N, CA, C and O atoms as a GROMACS GRO file, in nm:
protein
  612
    1MET      N    1  -1.258   0.227  -3.848
    1MET     CA    2  -1.317   0.358  -3.852
    1MET      C    3  -1.360   0.403  -3.714
    1MET      O    4  -1.350   0.522  -3.683
    2SER      N    5  -1.408   0.311  -3.630
    2SER     CA    6  -1.451   0.349  -3.496
    2SER      C    7  -1.331   0.394  -3.413
    2SER      O    8  -1.348   0.475  -3.322
    3GLY      N    9  -1.210   0.346  -3.442
    3GLY     CA   10  -1.089   0.390  -3.371
    3GLY      C   11  -1.062   0.538  -3.396
    3GLY      O   12  -1.015   0.609  -3.306
    4ASN      N   13  -1.090   0.585  -3.517
    4ASN     CA   14  -1.072   0.726  -3.548
    4ASN      C   15  -1.169   0.813  -3.471
    4ASN      O   16  -1.133   0.923  -3.428
    5LYS      N   17  -1.292   0.765  -3.451
    5LYS     CA   18  -1.390   0.843  -3.376
    5LYS      C   19  -1.346   0.859  -3.231
    5LYS      O   20  -1.362   0.967  -3.173
    6VAL      N   21  -1.293   0.753  -3.171
    6VAL     CA   22  -1.246   0.760  -3.033
    6VAL      C   23  -1.130   0.858  -3.023
    6VAL      O   24  -1.125   0.941  -2.932
    7ARG      N   25  -1.037   0.848  -3.116
    7ARG     CA   26  -0.921   0.937  -3.115
    7ARG      C   27  -0.966   1.082  -3.130
    7ARG      O   28  -0.918   1.169  -3.058
    8LYS      N   29  -1.057   1.110  -3.223
    8LYS     CA   30  -1.107   1.246  -3.242
    8LYS      C   31  -1.178   1.295  -3.118
    8LYS      O   32  -1.168   1.413  -3.084
    9GLY      N   33  -1.250   1.208  -3.049
    9GLY     CA   34  -1.320   1.244  -2.926
    9GLY      C   35  -1.223   1.283  -2.816
    9GLY      O   36  -1.247   1.380  -2.744
   10LYS      N   37  -1.114   1.208  -2.801
   10LYS     CA   38  -1.013   1.238  -2.698
   10LYS      C   39  -0.944   1.370  -2.728
   10LYS      O   40  -0.919   1.450  -2.638
   11VAL      N   41  -0.913   1.393  -2.855
   11VAL     CA   42  -0.850   1.519  -2.894
   11VAL      C   43  -0.944   1.635  -2.864
   11VAL      O   44  -0.900   1.740  -2.816
   12GLY      N   45  -1.071   1.618  -2.891
   12GLY     CA   46  -1.169   1.723  -2.864
   12GLY      C   47  -1.179   1.755  -2.715
   12GLY      O   48  -1.189   1.871  -2.677
   13VAL      N   49  -1.176   1.651  -2.631
   13VAL     CA   50  -1.182   1.672  -2.486
   13VAL      C   51  -1.058   1.747  -2.438
   13VAL      O   52  -1.068   1.841  -2.359
   14TRP      N   53  -0.941   1.706  -2.486
   14TRP     CA   54  -0.817   1.773  -2.444
   14TRP      C   55  -0.813   1.918  -2.493
   14TRP      O   56  -0.758   2.004  -2.425
   15THR      N   57  -0.868   1.943  -2.607
   15THR     CA   58  -0.874   2.079  -2.659
   15THR      C   59  -0.961   2.167  -2.568
   15THR      O   60  -0.925   2.280  -2.536
   16VAL      N   61  -1.075   2.112  -2.528
   16VAL     CA   62  -1.164   2.187  -2.438
   16VAL      C   63  -1.095   2.212  -2.304
   16VAL      O   64  -1.101   2.323  -2.251
   17VAL      N   65  -1.030   2.109  -2.250
   17VAL     CA   66  -0.960   2.124  -2.121
   17VAL      C   67  -0.851   2.231  -2.134
   17VAL      O   68  -0.837   2.316  -2.046
   18LEU      N   69  -0.775   2.227  -2.241
   18LEU     CA   70  -0.669   2.326  -2.263
   18LEU      C   71  -0.726   2.468  -2.272
   18LEU      O   72  -0.670   2.561  -2.215
   19ILE      N   73  -0.835   2.484  -2.344
   19ILE     CA   74  -0.897   2.615  -2.357
   19ILE      C   75  -0.947   2.665  -2.221
   19ILE      O   76  -0.931   2.783  -2.189
   20VAL      N   77  -1.006   2.577  -2.141
   20VAL     CA   78  -1.054   2.614  -2.009
   20VAL      C   79  -0.938   2.656  -1.919
   20VAL      O   80  -0.948   2.756  -1.848
   21VAL      N   81  -0.828   2.581  -1.921
   21VAL     CA   82  -0.712   2.613  -1.839
   21VAL      C   83  -0.652   2.747  -1.881
   21VAL      O   84  -0.623   2.831  -1.796
   22ILE      N   85  -0.634   2.768  -2.010
   22ILE     CA   86  -0.579   2.895  -2.059
   22ILE      C   87  -0.672   3.011  -2.022
   22ILE      O   88  -0.626   3.118  -1.981
   23GLY      N   89  -0.801   2.991  -2.036
   23GLY     CA   90  -0.898   3.095  -1.998
   23GLY      C   91  -0.891   3.127  -1.850
   23GLY      O   92  -0.898   3.244  -1.812
   24ALA      N   93  -0.878   3.025  -1.764
   24ALA     CA   94  -0.869   3.047  -1.620
   24ALA      C   95  -0.742   3.124  -1.584
   24ALA      O   96  -0.746   3.216  -1.502
   25VAL      N   97  -0.631   3.088  -1.645
   25VAL     CA   98  -0.505   3.159  -1.620
   25VAL      C   99  -0.517   3.304  -1.663
   25VAL      O  100  -0.475   3.395  -1.591
   26ALA      N  101  -0.574   3.327  -1.780
   26ALA     CA  102  -0.592   3.465  -1.828
   26ALA      C  103  -0.682   3.544  -1.734
   26ALA      O  104  -0.655   3.661  -1.706
   27LEU      N  105  -0.789   3.482  -1.686
   27LEU     CA  106  -0.880   3.549  -1.593
   27LEU      C  107  -0.810   3.585  -1.463
   27LEU      O  108  -0.831   3.694  -1.409
   28ILE      N  109  -0.727   3.496  -1.412
   28ILE     CA  110  -0.651   3.522  -1.289
   28ILE      C  111  -0.553   3.637  -1.310
   28ILE      O  112  -0.541   3.724  -1.224
   29LEU      N  113  -0.484   3.638  -1.423
   29LEU     CA  114  -0.388   3.745  -1.453
   29LEU      C  115  -0.458   3.881  -1.464
   29LEU      O  116  -0.411   3.980  -1.407
   30VAL      N  117  -0.567   3.886  -1.536
   30VAL     CA  118  -0.642   4.011  -1.551
   30VAL      C  119  -0.694   4.057  -1.415
   30VAL      O  120  -0.684   4.175  -1.382
   31GLY      N  121  -0.748   3.965  -1.338
   31GLY     CA  122  -0.796   3.999  -1.204
   31GLY      C  123  -0.684   4.052  -1.115
   31GLY      O  124  -0.704   4.148  -1.040
   32GLY      N  125  -0.567   3.990  -1.123
   32GLY     CA  126  -0.452   4.036  -1.045
   32GLY      C  127  -0.410   4.177  -1.083
   32GLY      O  128  -0.381   4.259  -0.996
   33PHE      N  129  -0.406   4.205  -1.213
   33PHE     CA  130  -0.370   4.340  -1.257
   33PHE      C  131  -0.474   4.443  -1.213
   33PHE      O  132  -0.438   4.553  -1.173
   34LEU      N  133  -0.599   4.407  -1.220
   34LEU     CA  134  -0.704   4.500  -1.176
   34LEU      C  135  -0.696   4.524  -1.026
   34LEU      O  136  -0.718   4.636  -0.979
   35PHE      N  137  -0.666   4.420  -0.950
   35PHE     CA  138  -0.656   4.432  -0.805
   35PHE      C  139  -0.533   4.512  -0.764
   35PHE      O  140  -0.542   4.597  -0.676
   36MET      N  141  -0.419   4.486  -0.828
   36MET     CA  142  -0.294   4.549  -0.788
   36MET      C  143  -0.269   4.683  -0.855
   36MET      O  144  -0.185   4.760  -0.809
   37GLY      N  145  -0.340   4.714  -0.961
   37GLY     CA  146  -0.317   4.838  -1.035
   37GLY      C  147  -0.319   4.963  -0.951
   37GLY      O  148  -0.225   5.042  -0.959
   38PRO      N  149  -0.423   4.986  -0.870
   38PRO     CA  150  -0.425   5.108  -0.787
   38PRO      C  151  -0.308   5.115  -0.690
   38PRO      O  152  -0.253   5.223  -0.668
   39GLY      N  153  -0.270   5.002  -0.631
   39GLY     CA  154  -0.156   5.001  -0.539
   39GLY      C  155  -0.026   5.033  -0.609
   39GLY      O  156   0.059   5.103  -0.554
   40LEU      N  157  -0.010   4.980  -0.729
   40LEU     CA  158   0.110   5.009  -0.807
   40LEU      C  159   0.119   5.158  -0.840
   40LEU      O  160   0.225   5.218  -0.828
   41ARG      N  161   0.007   5.216  -0.882
   41ARG     CA  162   0.006   5.359  -0.912
   41ARG      C  163   0.039   5.441  -0.787
   41ARG      O  164   0.112   5.540  -0.795
   42GLU      N  165  -0.015   5.399  -0.674
   42GLU     CA  166   0.011   5.471  -0.549
   42GLU      C  167   0.161   5.474  -0.517
   42GLU      O  168   0.214   5.578  -0.481
   43VAL      N  169   0.227   5.360  -0.531
   43VAL     CA  170   0.370   5.353  -0.500
   43VAL      C  171   0.451   5.429  -0.604
   43VAL      O  172   0.549   5.495  -0.569
   44LYS      N  173   0.413   5.421  -0.732
   44LYS     CA  174   0.484   5.496  -0.836
   44LYS      C  175   0.485   5.645  -0.806
   44LYS      O  176   0.584   5.713  -0.832
   45GLU      N  177   0.375   5.695  -0.751
   45GLU     CA  178   0.362   5.838  -0.722
   45GLU      C  179   0.417   5.877  -0.585
   45GLU      O  180   0.411   5.994  -0.547
   46LEU      N  181   0.469   5.782  -0.511
   46LEU     CA  182   0.522   5.806  -0.377
   46LEU      C  183   0.641   5.901  -0.383
   46LEU      O  184   0.733   5.882  -0.462
   47ILE      N  185   0.639   6.002  -0.299
   47ILE     CA  186   0.748   6.100  -0.294
   47ILE      C  187   0.831   6.075  -0.169
   47ILE      O  188   0.779   6.068  -0.058
   48ILE      N  189   0.961   6.061  -0.190
   48ILE     CA  190   1.054   6.043  -0.079
   48ILE      C  191   1.111   6.181  -0.046
   48ILE      O  192   1.172   6.246  -0.130
   49ASN      N  193   1.090   6.225   0.078
   49ASN     CA  194   1.142   6.353   0.123
   49ASN      C  195   1.272   6.330   0.199
   49ASN      O  196   1.287   6.230   0.270
   50ASP      N  197   1.366   6.422   0.182
   50ASP     CA  198   1.492   6.408   0.254
   50ASP      C  199   1.474   6.447   0.400
   50ASP      O  200   1.380   6.519   0.435
   51VAL      N  201   1.563   6.399   0.483
   51VAL     CA  202   1.562   6.425   0.626
   51VAL      C  203   1.697   6.487   0.661
   51VAL      O  204   1.799   6.452   0.601
   52ASP      N  205   1.698   6.578   0.756
   52ASP     CA  206   1.824   6.640   0.801
   52ASP      C  207   1.897   6.543   0.892
   52ASP      O  208   1.861   6.527   1.009
   53PHE      N  209   1.999   6.478   0.839
   53PHE     CA  210   2.072   6.376   0.913
   53PHE      C  211   2.155   6.435   1.026
   53PHE      O  212   2.205   6.361   1.112
   54ALA      N  213   2.171   6.566   1.029
   54ALA     CA  214   2.247   6.631   1.136
   54ALA      C  215   2.162   6.650   1.262
   54ALA      O  216   2.214   6.688   1.366
   55LYS      N  217   2.032   6.626   1.252
   55LYS     CA  218   1.942   6.650   1.365
   55LYS      C  219   1.878   6.523   1.420
   55LYS      O  220   1.766   6.527   1.472
   56LEU      N  221   1.948   6.411   1.409
   56LEU     CA  222   1.892   6.285   1.456
   56LEU      C  223   1.924   6.264   1.604
   56LEU      O  224   2.038   6.281   1.648
   57HIS      N  225   1.822   6.227   1.680
   57HIS     CA  226   1.839   6.200   1.823
   57HIS      C  227   1.858   6.050   1.844
   57HIS      O  228   1.797   5.968   1.775
   58ASP      N  229   1.945   6.016   1.939
   58ASP     CA  230   1.973   5.875   1.967
   58ASP      C  231   1.847   5.800   2.008
   58ASP      O  232   1.759   5.855   2.074
   59GLY      N  233   1.842   5.676   1.968
   59GLY     CA  234   1.730   5.589   2.003
   59GLY      C  235   1.703   5.488   1.894
   59GLY      O  236   1.772   5.483   1.792
   60THR      N  237   1.602   5.407   1.918
   60THR     CA  238   1.558   5.308   1.820
   60THR      C  239   1.420   5.349   1.772
   60THR      O  240   1.330   5.373   1.852
   61TYR      N  241   1.404   5.357   1.641
   61TYR     CA  242   1.280   5.405   1.581
   61TYR      C  243   1.232   5.305   1.476
   61TYR      O  244   1.312   5.244   1.404
   62VAL      N  245   1.102   5.290   1.469
   62VAL     CA  246   1.041   5.201   1.370
   62VAL      C  247   0.955   5.286   1.277
   62VAL      O  248   0.871   5.365   1.322
   63GLY      N  249   0.976   5.269   1.149
   63GLY     CA  250   0.897   5.340   1.049
   63GLY      C  251   0.830   5.240   0.956
   63GLY      O  252   0.883   5.133   0.930
   64GLU      N  253   0.712   5.278   0.907
   64GLU     CA  254   0.637   5.189   0.819
   64GLU      C  255   0.589   5.263   0.696
   64GLU      O  256   0.569   5.385   0.697
   65TYR      N  257   0.571   5.186   0.591
   65TYR     CA  258   0.493   5.233   0.476
   65TYR      C  259   0.376   5.136   0.466
   65TYR      O  260   0.396   5.015   0.452
   66ILE      N  261   0.255   5.189   0.474
   66ILE     CA  262   0.135   5.106   0.461
   66ILE      C  263   0.054   5.165   0.346
   66ILE      O  264   0.010   5.280   0.351
   67GLY      N  265   0.034   5.085   0.243
   67GLY     CA  266  -0.043   5.130   0.128
   67GLY      C  267  -0.189   5.151   0.162
   67GLY      O  268  -0.244   5.085   0.251
   68THR      N  269  -0.251   5.244   0.092
   68THR     CA  270  -0.394   5.268   0.114
   68THR      C  271  -0.480   5.192   0.013
   68THR      O  272  -0.598   5.168   0.039
   69LYS      N  273  -0.422   5.154  -0.099
   69LYS     CA  274  -0.497   5.082  -0.204
   69LYS      C  275  -0.487   4.931  -0.188
   69LYS      O  276  -0.585   4.859  -0.211
   70ASP      N  277  -0.371   4.882  -0.149
   70ASP     CA  278  -0.351   4.740  -0.118
   70ASP      C  279  -0.232   4.730  -0.024
   70ASP      O  280  -0.167   4.831   0.005
   71HIS      N  281  -0.204   4.611   0.024
   71HIS     CA  282  -0.098   4.595   0.123
   71HIS      C  283   0.013   4.502   0.074
   71HIS      O  284   0.085   4.442   0.153
   72VAL      N  285   0.025   4.490  -0.058
   72VAL     CA  286   0.124   4.402  -0.117
   72VAL      C  287   0.265   4.449  -0.088
   72VAL      O  288   0.355   4.367  -0.066
   73ARG      N  289   0.288   4.579  -0.086
   73ARG     CA  290   0.423   4.633  -0.067
   73ARG      C  291   0.440   4.703   0.068
   73ARG      O  292   0.529   4.787   0.082
   74ASP      N  293   0.360   4.670   0.166
   74ASP     CA  294   0.378   4.727   0.299
   74ASP      C  295   0.516   4.691   0.353
   74ASP      O  296   0.562   4.578   0.337
   75THR      N  297   0.581   4.788   0.416
   75THR     CA  298   0.715   4.765   0.469
   75THR      C  299   0.728   4.824   0.609
   75THR      O  300   0.652   4.912   0.649
   76LYS      N  301   0.826   4.773   0.681
   76LYS     CA  302   0.857   4.824   0.815
   76LYS      C  303   1.007   4.810   0.836
   76LYS      O  304   1.065   4.705   0.809
   77VAL      N  305   1.069   4.918   0.884
   77VAL     CA  306   1.212   4.914   0.914
   77VAL      C  307   1.237   4.966   1.055
   77VAL      O  308   1.158   5.043   1.110
   78GLU      N  309   1.347   4.920   1.112
   78GLU     CA  310   1.391   4.967   1.243
   78GLU      C  311   1.527   5.033   1.223
   78GLU      O  312   1.617   4.975   1.163
   79VAL      N  313   1.541   5.154   1.273
   79VAL     CA  314   1.667   5.226   1.261
   79VAL      C  315   1.718   5.260   1.401
   79VAL      O  316   1.642   5.307   1.486
   80VAL      N  317   1.846   5.236   1.422
   80VAL     CA  318   1.909   5.270   1.548
   80VAL      C  319   2.000   5.389   1.524
   80VAL      O  320   2.087   5.386   1.438
   81ILE      N  321   1.977   5.495   1.603
   81ILE     CA  322   2.059   5.616   1.596
   81ILE      C  323   2.148   5.618   1.720
   81ILE      O  324   2.099   5.607   1.832
   82SER      N  325   2.277   5.631   1.700
   82SER     CA  326   2.373   5.636   1.810
   82SER      C  327   2.476   5.744   1.779
   82SER      O  328   2.535   5.746   1.671
   83GLY      N  329   2.497   5.834   1.874
   83GLY     CA  330   2.590   5.945   1.851
   83GLY      C  331   2.544   6.036   1.740
   83GLY      O  332   2.626   6.098   1.672
   84GLY      N  333   2.412   6.045   1.719
   84GLY     CA  334   2.357   6.130   1.615
   84GLY      C  335   2.370   6.073   1.474
   84GLY      O  336   2.337   6.141   1.376
   85GLU      N  337   2.418   5.951   1.463
   85GLU     CA  338   2.438   5.887   1.332
   85GLU      C  339   2.356   5.758   1.325
   85GLU      O  340   2.323   5.698   1.427
   86ILE      N  341   2.323   5.717   1.204
   86ILE     CA  342   2.256   5.589   1.188
   86ILE      C  343   2.357   5.478   1.215
   86ILE      O  344   2.458   5.466   1.146
   87ALA      N  345   2.328   5.398   1.318
   87ALA     CA  346   2.416   5.285   1.352
   87ALA      C  347   2.374   5.160   1.276
   87ALA      O  348   2.459   5.081   1.234
   88SER      N  349   2.243   5.141   1.258
   88SER     CA  350   2.197   5.024   1.184
   88SER      C  351   2.055   5.045   1.135
   88SER      O  352   1.978   5.123   1.192
   89ILE      N  353   2.023   4.974   1.029
   89ILE     CA  354   1.887   4.971   0.975
   89ILE      C  355   1.853   4.825   0.952
   89ILE      O  356   1.929   4.751   0.889
   90LYS      N  357   1.739   4.784   1.003
   90LYS     CA  358   1.695   4.646   0.986
   90LYS      C  359   1.556   4.645   0.922
   90LYS      O  360   1.466   4.716   0.968
   91VAL      N  361   1.540   4.566   0.819
   91VAL     CA  362   1.410   4.550   0.755
   91VAL      C  363   1.330   4.448   0.838
   91VAL      O  364   1.372   4.333   0.853
   92LEU      N  365   1.217   4.492   0.890
   92LEU     CA  366   1.131   4.404   0.970
   92LEU      C  367   1.021   4.341   0.886
   92LEU      O  368   0.977   4.229   0.914
   93LYS      N  369   0.978   4.413   0.782
   93LYS     CA  370   0.874   4.362   0.692
   93LYS      C  371   0.900   4.420   0.554
   93LYS      O  372   0.928   4.540   0.541
   94GLY      N  373   0.892   4.336   0.454
   94GLY     CA  374   0.914   4.385   0.318
   94GLY      C  375   0.989   4.283   0.236
   94GLY      O  376   0.949   4.166   0.229
   95ALA      N  377   1.098   4.325   0.175
   95ALA     CA  378   1.174   4.240   0.084
   95ALA      C  379   1.264   4.144   0.162
   95ALA      O  380   1.387   4.158   0.163
   96LEU      N  381   1.200   4.048   0.228
   96LEU     CA  382   1.271   3.948   0.307
   96LEU      C  383   1.241   3.809   0.252
   96LEU      O  384   1.133   3.784   0.198
   97ASP      N  385   1.338   3.720   0.266
   97ASP     CA  386   1.312   3.581   0.225
   97ASP      C  387   1.242   3.507   0.339
   97ASP      O  388   1.211   3.568   0.442
   98LYS      N  389   1.218   3.379   0.323
   98LYS     CA  390   1.145   3.301   0.423
   98LYS      C  391   1.220   3.292   0.556
   98LYS      O  392   1.158   3.271   0.660
   99ALA      N  393   1.351   3.308   0.553
   99ALA     CA  394   1.432   3.303   0.675
   99ALA      C  395   1.442   3.440   0.742
   99ALA      O  396   1.507   3.454   0.846
  100GLY      N  397   1.377   3.541   0.683
  100GLY     CA  398   1.381   3.676   0.740
  100GLY      C  399   1.503   3.756   0.701
  100GLY      O  400   1.529   3.862   0.758
  101MET      N  401   1.578   3.707   0.604
  101MET     CA  402   1.697   3.778   0.556
  101MET      C  403   1.660   3.862   0.434
  101MET      O  404   1.568   3.826   0.360
  102PRO      N  405   1.731   3.974   0.413
  102PRO     CA  406   1.702   4.058   0.296
  102PRO      C  407   1.712   3.976   0.166
  102PRO      O  408   1.812   3.909   0.141
  103ARG      N  409   1.607   3.984   0.085
  103ARG     CA  410   1.599   3.910  -0.040
  103ARG      C  411   1.682   3.981  -0.147
  103ARG      O  412   1.682   4.104  -0.154
  104ARG      N  413   1.751   3.905  -0.228
  104ARG     CA  414   1.825   3.961  -0.341
  104ARG      C  415   1.725   3.998  -0.449
  104ARG      O  416   1.636   3.920  -0.483
  105LEU      N  417   1.739   4.118  -0.502
  105LEU     CA  418   1.648   4.167  -0.606
  105LEU      C  419   1.723   4.169  -0.738
  105LEU      O  420   1.817   4.092  -0.757
  106THR      N  421   1.684   4.254  -0.827
  106THR     CA  422   1.744   4.266  -0.959
  106THR      C  423   1.894   4.294  -0.948
  106THR      O  424   1.936   4.376  -0.867
  107GLY      N  425   1.973   4.226  -1.029
  107GLY     CA  426   2.116   4.250  -1.033
  107GLY      C  427   2.189   4.203  -0.909
  107GLY      O  428   2.303   4.244  -0.885
  108GLY      N  429   2.127   4.118  -0.829
  108GLY     CA  430   2.192   4.066  -0.709
  108GLY      C  431   2.192   4.162  -0.592
  108GLY      O  432   2.247   4.130  -0.486
  109LEU      N  433   2.133   4.280  -0.608
  109LEU     CA  434   2.127   4.377  -0.500
  109LEU      C  435   2.004   4.351  -0.414
  109LEU      O  436   1.906   4.292  -0.459
  110GLY      N  437   2.013   4.394  -0.290
  110GLY     CA  438   1.899   4.383  -0.200
  110GLY      C  439   1.868   4.518  -0.139
  110GLY      O  440   1.943   4.615  -0.156
  111VAL      N  441   1.756   4.524  -0.069
  111VAL     CA  442   1.717   4.648  -0.003
  111VAL      C  443   1.823   4.690   0.099
  111VAL      O  444   1.844   4.809   0.122
  112ASP      N  445   1.889   4.591   0.160
  112ASP     CA  446   1.996   4.624   0.255
  112ASP      C  447   2.108   4.703   0.188
  112ASP      O  448   2.166   4.792   0.249
  113ASP      N  449   2.137   4.672   0.062
  113ASP     CA  450   2.238   4.748  -0.013
  113ASP      C  451   2.191   4.893  -0.032
  113ASP      O  452   2.270   4.987  -0.017
  114LEU      N  453   2.065   4.909  -0.066
  114LEU     CA  454   2.007   5.043  -0.083
  114LEU      C  455   2.017   5.122   0.048
  114LEU      O  456   2.057   5.238   0.048
  115LEU      N  457   1.980   5.058   0.157
  115LEU     CA  458   1.982   5.126   0.286
  115LEU      C  459   2.125   5.159   0.332
  115LEU      O  460   2.147   5.259   0.400
  116ASN      N  461   2.222   5.075   0.294
  116ASN     CA  462   2.362   5.106   0.324
  116ASN      C  463   2.409   5.230   0.250
  116ASN      O  464   2.487   5.309   0.303
  117VAL      N  465   2.361   5.248   0.127
  117VAL     CA  466   2.395   5.369   0.051
  117VAL      C  467   2.339   5.492   0.123
  117VAL      O  468   2.406   5.596   0.130
  118VAL      N  469   2.217   5.481   0.175
  118VAL     CA  470   2.157   5.591   0.251
  118VAL      C  471   2.245   5.626   0.371
  118VAL      O  472   2.270   5.743   0.399
  119MET      N  473   2.292   5.523   0.442
  119MET     CA  474   2.377   5.547   0.560
  119MET      C  475   2.506   5.617   0.523
  119MET      O  476   2.549   5.709   0.593
  120VAL      N  477   2.569   5.575   0.415
  120VAL     CA  478   2.696   5.633   0.372
  120VAL      C  479   2.678   5.776   0.322
  120VAL      O  480   2.754   5.866   0.358
  121LYS      N  481   2.577   5.797   0.237
  121LYS     CA  482   2.557   5.930   0.176
  121LYS      C  483   2.481   6.027   0.266
  121LYS      O  484   2.480   6.147   0.240
  122LYS      N  485   2.418   5.974   0.373
  122LYS     CA  486   2.341   6.057   0.466
  122LYS      C  487   2.230   6.136   0.396
  122LYS      O  488   2.210   6.255   0.422
  123THR      N  489   2.161   6.068   0.308
  123THR     CA  490   2.047   6.126   0.237
  123THR      C  491   1.955   6.014   0.192
  123THR      O  492   1.998   5.903   0.162
  124LEU      N  493   1.827   6.046   0.187
  124LEU     CA  494   1.729   5.951   0.134
  124LEU      C  495   1.714   5.965  -0.017
  124LEU      O  496   1.648   5.883  -0.082
  125LEU      N  497   1.774   6.068  -0.073
  125LEU     CA  498   1.763   6.094  -0.217
  125LEU      C  499   1.874   6.019  -0.291
  125LEU      O  500   1.969   6.079  -0.342
  126VAL      N  501   1.858   5.888  -0.296
  126VAL     CA  502   1.956   5.800  -0.360
  126VAL      C  503   1.888   5.729  -0.478
  126VAL      O  504   1.765   5.724  -0.487
  127ASP      N  505   1.970   5.674  -0.566
  127ASP     CA  506   1.917   5.597  -0.679
  127ASP      C  507   1.855   5.469  -0.626
  127ASP      O  508   1.912   5.401  -0.541
  128VAL      N  509   1.737   5.436  -0.678
  128VAL     CA  510   1.670   5.313  -0.639
  128VAL      C  511   1.731   5.196  -0.716
  128VAL      O  512   1.806   5.216  -0.812
  129ILE      N  513   1.699   5.076  -0.676
  129ILE     CA  514   1.750   4.956  -0.742
  129ILE      C  515   1.674   4.939  -0.874
  129ILE      O  516   1.552   4.927  -0.875
  130THR      N  517   1.747   4.938  -0.984
  130THR     CA  518   1.687   4.920  -1.116
  130THR      C  519   1.614   4.787  -1.120
  130THR      O  520   1.668   4.683  -1.084
  131GLY      N  521   1.490   4.792  -1.166
  131GLY     CA  522   1.408   4.672  -1.174
  131GLY      C  523   1.334   4.643  -1.044
  131GLY      O  524   1.251   4.552  -1.039
  132ALA      N  525   1.363   4.720  -0.940
  132ALA     CA  526   1.294   4.704  -0.811
  132ALA      C  527   1.258   4.843  -0.757
  132ALA      O  528   1.268   4.869  -0.638
  133THR      N  529   1.218   4.929  -0.848
  133THR     CA  530   1.190   5.069  -0.813
  133THR      C  531   1.083   5.080  -0.705
  133THR      O  532   1.102   5.153  -0.607
  134LEU      N  533   0.973   5.010  -0.721
  134LEU     CA  534   0.862   5.024  -0.626
  134LEU      C  535   0.901   4.969  -0.489
  134LEU      O  536   0.870   5.030  -0.387
  135THR      N  537   0.966   4.855  -0.487
  135THR     CA  538   1.013   4.797  -0.360
  135THR      C  539   1.112   4.892  -0.293
  135THR      O  540   1.105   4.913  -0.172
  136SER      N  541   1.202   4.950  -0.370
  136SER     CA  542   1.298   5.045  -0.316
  136SER      C  543   1.228   5.166  -0.254
  136SER      O  544   1.262   5.210  -0.144
  137LYS      N  545   1.129   5.219  -0.326
  137LYS     CA  546   1.060   5.339  -0.279
  137LYS      C  547   0.985   5.313  -0.149
  137LYS      O  548   0.985   5.398  -0.060
  138THR      N  549   0.920   5.198  -0.136
  138THR     CA  550   0.845   5.172  -0.013
  138THR      C  551   0.938   5.157   0.106
  138THR      O  552   0.904   5.198   0.217
  139HIS      N  553   1.054   5.098   0.086
  139HIS     CA  554   1.150   5.084   0.196
  139HIS      C  555   1.211   5.219   0.232
  139HIS      O  556   1.234   5.248   0.350
  140LEU      N  557   1.237   5.303   0.133
  140LEU     CA  558   1.288   5.438   0.162
  140LEU      C  559   1.183   5.520   0.237
  140LEU      O  560   1.217   5.598   0.326
  141LYS      N  561   1.056   5.504   0.201
  141LYS     CA  562   0.948   5.578   0.269
  141LYS      C  563   0.937   5.532   0.414
  141LYS      O  564   0.917   5.615   0.504
  142ALA      N  565   0.948   5.402   0.439
  142ALA     CA  566   0.945   5.352   0.576
  142ALA      C  567   1.062   5.408   0.657
  142ALA      O  568   1.046   5.446   0.772
  143LEU      N  569   1.180   5.414   0.594
  143LEU     CA  570   1.297   5.470   0.661
  143LEU      C  571   1.277   5.619   0.687
  143LEU      O  572   1.311   5.669   0.795
  144GLU      N  573   1.221   5.690   0.590
  144GLU     CA  574   1.191   5.833   0.610
  144GLU      C  575   1.100   5.851   0.732
  144GLU      O  576   1.125   5.939   0.814
  145ASN      N  577   0.997   5.769   0.743
  145ASN     CA  578   0.904   5.781   0.855
  145ASN      C  579   0.973   5.753   0.988
  145ASN      O  580   0.940   5.816   1.089
  146ALA      N  581   1.068   5.660   0.991
  146ALA     CA  582   1.144   5.634   1.114
  146ALA      C  583   1.235   5.752   1.148
  146ALA      O  584   1.243   5.793   1.264
  147LEU      N  585   1.302   5.805   1.046
  147LEU     CA  586   1.395   5.916   1.071
  147LEU      C  587   1.322   6.044   1.112
  147LEU      O  588   1.377   6.125   1.187
  148LYS      N  589   1.202   6.064   1.064
  148LYS     CA  590   1.122   6.180   1.108
  148LYS      C  591   1.096   6.172   1.257
  148LYS      O  592   1.097   6.275   1.325
  149GLN      N  593   1.072   6.053   1.308
  149GLN     CA  594   1.053   6.034   1.452
  149GLN      C  595   1.181   6.069   1.528
  149GLN      O  596   1.176   6.124   1.638
  150ALA      N  597   1.295   6.036   1.468
  150ALA     CA  598   1.424   6.062   1.534
  150ALA      C  599   1.454   6.211   1.543
  150ALA      O  600   1.541   6.251   1.621
  151GLN      N  601   1.384   6.292   1.465
  151GLN     CA  602   1.406   6.437   1.468
  151GLN      C  603   1.314   6.509   1.565
  151GLN      O  604   1.337   6.627   1.594
  152VAL      N  605   1.212   6.443   1.615
  152VAL     CA  606   1.116   6.507   1.703
  152VAL      C  607   1.180   6.532   1.838
  152VAL      O  608   1.243   6.442   1.895
  153ASP      N  609   1.164   6.653   1.890
  153ASP     CA  610   1.223   6.685   2.021
  153ASP      C  611   1.138   6.635   2.134
  153ASP      O  612   1.173   6.654   2.250
   0.00000   0.00000   0.00000
C-alpha cells in the first residue's frame, strides 16, 4: 500500500510541473502578442506609394523602414541606380538568414524575388508574397524611401 502512495505522490508532482510549464508558455505567448500587436497593426496599415521610375538619378541610395511601435520588422535596403535604371537592390537588414543571404519565405520565395519583380515592372505596386505580407510591405517601404532619395535634385 505504501508503494501506491509514493506513485501517487510522483504523479502529483509531475502534474504540478506540467501545469506550471504550460502556464509559463501561455504567459509568454500572451505577452508576445501584447508586445507585438501594435507593431503588427502599424505594418498592416503601411501604405506603399509608387515612385516615378523615369526620374531616378544615378547613385547608391539606402532606404529604411523603422517601426514606431516595435523594431521587429525594421528593414534596410541599398539600391544602385545606373543609367536611370535600377541596377541592383540589396537587403542590408530584414529577411536575411544568419549568413546574410535573403531568407526563403512562404512558397520558397524570398524578398529578393519580390524586389526583382519591382525592377522588372518598374513599380512598387506589386503583389506581396502570400504568407509574408508584412515582411514584404516593410521591404517595399524601405525601397520606396531609397527611391525617393534618388528622385531628389
